C-alpha positions in Angstrom: 0.0 0.0 0.0 2.8 2.3 0.8 4.4 1.6 -2.5 1.2 2.3 -4.4 0.8 5.6 -2.5 4.4 6.6 -3.4 3.8 5.7 -7.0 0.7 7.9 -7.1 2.5 10.8 -5.6 5.6 10.4 -7.7 3.6 10.0 -10.8 1.6 13.1 -10.1 4.9 15.1 -9.6 6.2 13.9 -12.8 3.0 14.8 -14.6 3.2 18.4 -13.2 6.8 18.8 -14.4 5.9 17.5 -17.8 3.0 20.0 -18.0 5.4 22.9 -17.2 7.9 21.8 -19.7 5.2 21.7 -22.3 4.0 25.2 -21.3 7.6 26.6 -21.6 8.1 24.8 -24.9 4.9 26.3 -26.4 5.8 29.7 -24.9 9.2 29.7 -26.5 7.7 28.6 -29.8 5.1 31.4 -29.6 7.8 34.0 -28.7 9.9 32.8 -31.6 6.9 33.0 -33.9 6.1 36.5 -32.6 9.7 37.6 -33.2 9.5 36.2 -36.7 6.2 37.9 -37.3 7.5 41.2 -36.0 10.7 40.9 -38.0 8.6 40.1 -41.0 6.3 43.1 -40.3 9.4 45.3 -39.7 10.9 44.1 -42.9 7.7 44.9 -44.7 7.4 48.3 -43.0 11.1 49.0 -43.8 10.7 47.9 -47.4 7.6 50.1 -47.8 8.9 53.0 -45.7 12.2 53.6 -47.6 10.7 54.5 -50.9 7.8 56.3 -49.3 10.0 58.5 -47.1 12.6 59.0 -49.9 9.8 60.1 -52.2 8.4 62.4 -49.5 11.8 64.0 -48.9 12.5 64.6 -52.6 9.0 65.8 -53.4 8.9 68.2 -50.5 12.3 69.7 -51.3 11.5 69.8 -55.0 8.3 71.6 -54.4 9.8 74.0 -51.8 12.8 75.0 -54.0 11.0 74.6 -57.3 14.0 72.6 -58.7 15.6 69.3 -59.3 16.7 67.2 -56.3 19.1 64.3 -56.2 20.2 62.0 -53.4 23.1 59.5 -53.3 22.2 57.5 -50.2 19.1 56.9 -48.1 18.3 54.4 -45.3 15.6 53.8 -42.7 15.7 52.1 -39.3 12.5 51.0 -37.5 14.1 49.9 -34.2 13.1 53.1 -32.5 10.2 54.4 -34.5 11.4 55.7 -37.9 15.0 56.8 -38.1 15.9 58.3 -41.4 19.4 58.9 -42.8 20.5 60.4 -46.0 23.8 61.3 -47.8 24.8 63.4 -50.8 21.6 65.4 -51.1 21.7 68.0 -53.9 19.2 70.7 -54.7 19.9 72.5 -58.0 18.9 76.0 -59.1 15.8 76.5 -61.2 16.3 75.2 -64.8 16.7 78.6 -66.4 19.5 79.6 -64.0 21.2 76.3 -64.8 20.8 77.0 -68.5 22.4 80.4 -67.9 25.6 78.7 -66.7 25.2 77.8 -63.0 26.8 74.4 -62.6 27.0 74.0 -58.8 24.1 72.7 -56.7 22.2 75.5 -55.0 22.3 73.5 -51.8 24.4 70.4 -51.1 24.1 68.4 -47.8 26.8 66.0 -46.8 24.6 64.0 -44.3 21.1 64.4 -42.8 19.0 62.5 -40.3 15.6 62.8 -38.5 13.3 60.8 -36.3 9.5 60.3 -36.6 6.8 58.1 -35.3 5.7 55.1 -37.3 2.2 56.5 -37.6 3.8 59.3 -39.6 3.8 57.0 -42.6 0.0 57.3 -42.6 -0.2 61.0 -42.0 0.2 63.7 -44.7 2.1 65.9 -44.3 4.4 63.9 -41.9 5.5 65.9 -38.9 9.2 65.9 -37.9 10.6 67.6 -34.8 14.3 68.1 -35.6 16.4 67.4 -38.6 20.2 67.2 -38.2 22.4 68.3 -41.1 26.2 68.3 -41.5 28.4 69.5 -44.2 25.9 71.9 -46.0 27.1 74.2 -48.8 24.8 76.9 -50.1 26.1 78.2 -53.5 24.2 81.3 -54.6 24.6 81.8 -58.3 25.9 85.2 -59.6 23.2 87.9 -60.0 24.0 88.1 -63.7 22.8 84.5 -64.1 19.7 85.0 -62.1 18.7 88.1 -64.1 18.5 85.8 -67.2 16.0 83.5 -65.5 12.3 84.6 -66.1 9.7 83.7 -63.5 9.5 79.9 -63.4 6.5 77.7 -63.1 6.3 75.9 -59.8 6.9 72.2 -59.7 3.7 70.2 -59.4 4.1 68.6 -56.0 3.0 68.8 -52.4 4.7 69.6 -49.1 4.7 66.1 -47.5 7.0 66.7 -44.6 6.8 69.6 -42.1 9.8 70.4 -39.8 9.9 72.3 -36.5 13.7 72.7 -36.4 16.8 72.1 -38.4 20.3 71.9 -36.8 23.2 72.5 -39.2 26.8 71.8 -38.3 29.9 72.8 -40.4 28.2 74.8 -43.1 29.3 77.2 -45.8 27.6 80.0 -47.7 29.2 81.0 -51.0 28.0 84.0 -53.0 29.1 83.5 -56.6 30.4 86.2 -58.9 31.1 86.5 -62.6 33.6 89.3 -62.2 37.0 88.1 -63.4 39.0 89.9 -60.8 36.9 88.8 -57.8 36.8 85.8 -55.6 33.4 84.4 -54.4 32.4 85.7 -51.0 32.4 82.9 -48.5 31.0 82.6 -45.0 31.8 79.6 -42.7 29.2 78.7 -40.2 30.0 76.2 -37.4 26.5 75.8 -36.2 23.0 77.1 -37.2 19.7 76.3 -35.6 16.6 77.3 -37.7 13.1 77.2 -36.3 9.5 78.0 -37.4 10.3 76.6 -40.8 7.4 77.5 -43.0 7.2 77.8 -46.8 6.3 81.5 -47.1 7.5 83.0 -43.8 10.8 84.1 -42.4 12.7 81.4 -40.5 14.1 82.2 -37.1 17.8 81.3 -36.7 20.5 81.1 -34.1 23.9 80.9 -35.8 27.6 80.9 -35.0 29.8 82.1 -37.9 33.6 81.4 -38.1 35.6 84.6 -38.9 39.1 83.7 -40.1 40.9 87.1 -39.9 40.7 88.3 -37.2 40.1 84.9 -35.7 36.9 84.5 -33.7 33.3 83.4 -33.7 30.4 85.7 -34.5 27.1 84.8 -32.8 24.0 86.0 -34.6 20.2 85.7 -34.1 17.5 86.9 -36.4 15.3 85.9 -39.3 16.0 84.5 -42.8 13.7 84.5 -45.8 11.3 83.9 -47.2 13.6 82.0 -49.6 13.4 83.4 -53.1 13.5 80.4 -55.5 14.1 82.4 -58.7 16.8 84.6 -57.1 18.1 83.2 -53.8 20.6 86.1 -53.4 17.5 88.4 -52.9 16.3 86.4 -49.9 16.0 88.6 -46.9 18.2 88.3 -43.8 18.1 90.3 -40.6 19.7 89.9 -37.2 21.8 91.1 -34.3 25.4 89.9 -33.7 28.1 89.8 -31.0 31.8 89.3 -31.8 33.7 88.8 -28.5 37.3 88.1 -27.4 38.7 88.7 -30.9 42.5 88.4 -31.0 43.8 91.0 -33.4 47.2 89.5 -33.3 46.0 87.1 -36.0 46.5 90.1 -38.3 50.2 90.5 -38.8 51.4 93.8 -37.4 48.3 94.6 -35.3 47.6 93.7 -31.7 44.8 94.0 -29.2 41.5 92.3 -28.1 38.4 93.4 -29.9 34.7 93.1 -29.1 31.9 94.2 -31.4 28.1 94.3 -31.3 25.6 95.4 -33.9 22.7 94.6 -36.2 22.3 93.9 -39.9 19.6 93.6 -42.5 19.1 93.3 -46.3 19.5 90.5 -48.8 22.2 87.9 -49.1 23.6 89.9 -52.1 23.7 93.2 -50.1 23.8 93.3 -46.3 23.8 96.6 -44.4 25.6 96.4 -41.0 25.6 99.0 -38.2 27.8 98.3 -35.2 30.4 99.4 -32.7 33.8 98.0 -31.7 35.8 98.3 -28.6 39.6 97.6 -28.5 41.0 98.9 -25.2 44.6 97.9 -26.2 44.9 98.5 -29.9 48.6 98.6 -31.1 50.8 98.4 -34.2 54.1 96.5 -34.3 56.0 99.7 -35.2 55.6 100.8 -31.6 53.8 98.2 -29.6 52.2 101.0 -27.5 48.6 100.1 -26.7 46.0 102.8 -27.3 42.3 102.5 -26.7 40.2 102.5 -29.9 36.5 102.8 -30.3 34.5 102.8 -33.5 31.0 103.2 -34.7 30.4 102.1 -38.3 27.9 101.8 -41.1 28.9 99.2 -43.7 27.5 97.7 -46.8 28.6 94.1 -47.7 28.2 93.5 -51.5 27.8 89.8 -51.9 28.1 90.1 -55.7 31.6 91.4 -55.6 32.9 90.5 -52.1 33.6 94.2 -51.4 32.7 96.1 -48.2 31.9 99.8 -48.2 32.4 101.8 -45.1 30.0 104.8 -45.0 31.3 106.0 -42.6 33.3 104.9 -39.6 33.3 107.3 -36.6 36.2 106.5 -34.4 38.1 107.6 -31.3 41.8 106.8 -30.8 42.8 107.7 -27.3 41.3 111.2 -26.9 41.2 112.0 -30.7 38.0 111.8 -32.7 38.3 111.0 -36.4 36.2 109.6 -39.3 36.9 107.6 -42.4 35.0 106.2 -45.4 35.9 104.0 -48.3 36.0 100.4 -49.3 37.6 97.0 -48.6 38.0 95.6 -52.1 38.2 91.9 -52.9 41.1 91.1 -55.3 41.0 87.6 -56.8 43.7 85.3 -55.4 45.3 88.0 -53.4 43.0 89.1 -50.6 41.8 92.6 -50.1 42.8 96.2 -50.8 41.7 98.8 -48.2 41.2 102.4 -49.5 39.9 105.0 -47.0 39.6 108.7 -46.8 40.5 109.8 -43.2 39.6 113.1 -41.6 40.9 114.2 -38.2 39.2 117.5 -37.5 40.5 118.2 -34.0 42.8 115.5 -32.6 45.9 115.2 -30.5 49.1 114.3 -32.3 50.4 112.4 -29.3 47.7 109.8 -29.7 48.8 109.0 -33.2 52.5 109.2 -32.4 52.1 106.8 -29.5 50.4 104.3 -31.8 52.9 104.5 -34.7 56.4 105.2 -33.3 58.6 103.6 -30.7 59.9 106.8 -29.0 58.7 107.1 -25.5 57.6 109.6 -24.5 56.3 110.8 -27.9 58.4 113.5 -29.5 55.8 116.2 -29.3 52.2 117.1 -28.2 49.8 119.4 -30.0 46.5 119.8 -31.7 46.2 117.9 -35.0 44.0 118.5 -38.1 44.6 116.1 -40.9 43.1 114.8 -44.1 44.7 111.8 -45.7 44.1 108.9 -48.0 44.9 105.5 -46.5 45.8 102.5 -48.7 46.7 99.0 -47.5 47.7 96.6 -50.2 47.1 92.8 -50.0 50.0 90.5 -49.0 51.5 88.5 -46.1 53.7 91.3 -44.8 53.0 93.2 -41.6 50.3 95.9 -41.9 53.0 98.5 -41.0 54.9 97.5 -44.2 51.8 97.4 -46.4 50.1 100.6 -45.2 50.4 103.8 -47.2 49.2 107.4 -46.4 49.2 110.5 -48.5 47.8 113.8 -47.3 48.3 117.0 -45.4 48.1 118.2 -41.8 48.2 121.2 -39.5 49.7 121.1 -36.0 49.0 123.8 -33.4 50.2 124.4 -29.8 53.2 122.3 -30.4 55.3 121.3 -27.4 58.4 119.1 -27.7 58.6 116.6 -24.8 62.4 116.5 -25.0 63.5 119.6 -22.8 66.7 120.1 -24.8 64.8 120.2 -28.1 62.1 122.6 -26.6 64.9 124.9 -25.3 66.5 125.0 -28.8 63.2 125.9 -30.3 62.5 128.6 -27.7 66.0 130.1 -28.1 65.7 130.0 -31.9 62.5 132.0 -31.6 64.2 134.7 -29.3 67.2 135.0 -31.6 65.0 135.2 -34.7 63.2 138.1 -33.0 66.5 139.9 -32.3 66.7 139.2 -28.5 69.7 136.9 -28.3 70.5 137.8 -24.6 67.2 136.2 -23.5 67.9 133.0 -25.5 68.9 130.8 -22.6 67.8 127.3 -21.5 64.6 127.5 -19.5 63.1 130.3 -21.5 59.4 130.6 -21.8 57.8 128.1 -24.2 56.7 129.7 -27.5 53.5 128.9 -29.4 54.4 127.3 -32.7 52.6 125.7 -35.6 53.5 123.1 -38.3 51.9 122.5 -41.7 52.9 119.7 -44.0 52.3 117.5 -47.0 53.4 113.9 -46.4 53.6 110.4 -47.9 53.9 107.3 -45.7 55.0 104.0 -47.3 57.4 101.1 -46.9 58.0 102.0 -43.3 59.1 105.6 -43.8 57.5 109.0 -43.7 58.5 111.5 -46.4 57.7 115.2 -46.3 57.7 117.2 -49.6 56.7 120.3 -47.7 57.1 120.9 -44.0 56.5 124.4 -42.7 57.2 125.3 -39.1 56.2 128.7 -37.8 57.2 130.2 -34.5 57.5 133.9 -33.3 60.2 135.5 -35.3 60.9 132.6 -37.7 59.5 130.4 -40.4 61.2 127.1 -41.1 60.7 125.3 -44.4 62.0 121.8 -44.6 61.8 118.6 -46.7 63.0 115.2 -45.9 62.1 111.8 -44.3 62.3 109.6 -41.3 61.8 105.9 -40.8 59.2 104.6 -38.4 61.8 102.5 -36.6 63.6 105.7 -35.6 66.9 104.9 -37.3 66.8 107.7 -39.8 65.9 111.4 -39.4 67.1 113.6 -42.2 65.7 117.0 -43.2 67.1 120.1 -45.0 65.7 123.5 -45.7 65.8 127.2 -44.7 65.0 129.3 -41.7 63.7 132.7 -42.5 64.1 135.1 -39.5 62.7 138.5 -38.7 66.1 139.7 -37.3 69.3 140.0 -39.3 72.1 137.6 -38.8 74.1 140.1 -36.8 71.2 140.8 -34.5 70.9 137.1 -33.5 74.2 136.9 -31.5 74.5 138.3 -27.9 78.2 139.2 -28.2 78.8 142.8 -29.5 82.0 142.0 -31.3 80.4 138.9 -33.0 77.6 141.2 -34.0 80.0 143.6 -35.6 81.9 140.9 -37.4 78.6 139.5 -38.9 77.3 142.8 -40.2 79.3 142.7 -43.4 77.6 139.3 -44.3 74.1 140.4 -43.4 73.4 141.3 -47.1 74.3 137.7 -48.2 71.6 136.2 -46.0 69.0 139.0 -46.3 66.4 137.8 -48.9 62.8 138.2 -49.9 61.9 140.6 -47.1 63.4 138.4 -44.4 66.1 139.7 -42.0 68.0 136.5 -42.8 67.5 133.2 -44.7 69.7 130.5 -43.3 70.1 127.0 -44.6 69.7 124.3 -41.9 69.9 120.6 -41.5 68.1 118.4 -39.0 69.4 114.8 -38.6 69.8 112.1 -36.0 66.8 110.3 -34.4 63.4 111.4 -33.4 64.3 111.3 -29.7 67.6 113.1 -30.2 67.6 115.2 -33.4 70.6 117.4 -34.2 70.3 120.9 -35.6 72.9 122.6 -37.7 73.7 125.1 -40.4 74.0 123.9 -44.0 76.5 126.5 -45.2 77.8 124.3 -48.0 74.4 124.3 -49.5 74.2 128.0 -49.0 77.5 128.7 -50.8 76.7 126.3 -53.6 73.4 128.0 -54.2 74.9 131.4 -54.1 77.5 130.4 -56.6 74.9 128.9 -58.8 72.8 132.1 -58.6 75.9 134.2 -59.6 76.6 131.9 -62.5 73.0 132.2 -63.6 73.3 135.9 -63.7 
């Protein structure tokens, strides 16, 4: 009986185990079948989704841009909803612009991707939250080609995908030109986020542009569009920008840290910019003396030529206000030429000398009025070697910072007035004025005319000096109110000089004396140029 009971219990236990094994076996089979079914469904969905989505992408873009669209690669994953990837997408200009000679795609995308719900396959238009794009190049055809294209009939298609936001990484905008001496205008953009992307409304954007020279990132926000299919360069753009922590040392010959803010508006072909810049430590390599520089500017960027027109720039260097206007001209294969008209109505000469020359302290102070043309040629040399100036100036209330030089000027004035006994070091400073015509180029400053007026004397000189201070060479004449014999304190010297007074008395002046100024800016040497005087007199006699 016990054995029978054991067999019944044991048999029952074995039966239960067998039932569970059967349940697990059928469960596993069911799961396998489900996986196979889902994989089959996924394959079917994937097979159907790829052409559907590819067609939607191409038809949406073709309709939006009214042009031909091509794509090299396209793939879809359904593991997490619909994940779409594409490569080598190209959108071409309208047919008539292509016929006019435009060979580059209007828009080329290196890679794009987006995510959508599976139910999006059954909804038209499909809604997409964010599209990620990398390696985009927008190539705007030259205006001349676009003018040949008449209004174009729209492609017969529908917008089948709507997008909330597009994120672009590593993009480039190229504004083409047909001008033989111009390079296309290029803008590098490290990141752009566009929102509210509708077919006929401006798109909001947040962009970071890469500025090569001077090196730095420009952050801009604003609106773009609506996109003009027939003439993309006429598409509207507006915005505000900031340009911070810009290292001017990336421009050879210039130093300082710049920051700028401003706003812009217009079309891609012609953008108007209004802004300000602050450079608290602006410097040139000729001196390396930092001077604060502030500017307020109005500029027009011509996308058809790559030229920028400054109309005008209001600036302050140190305590000196000045203005300039002109152009930054694009030269094919070389860079840019800068041509500006500069006007300093009431500046301080010490601000400009501190910026440009090494001597410290500056050789003189005084009030400056100047009009000059500034030219900077393209090239890899330092700005100080490329810069050229040509113009005229007036200096008033001149004071030489070197006491010995100032004493010599003061004593010259007293002698020229016929008061040689008062001509001693420490005499009262005289009021003097300087007027000149000059040319700056190749690191040297040349004066064709340099007039220096002080009580009792007029000094007319011509010569040049180098910005590095190694050469200072001038020659000319000093015309004095007093005669030569009246300019010496000693009576017997005065008597000895009276016979030669007639030789130096000319053109209504008491005396006209040839002089030379040489040495360095910080230690100039003054002297008589009697050899030049004798040679000139002999020549005059021979001429008679």
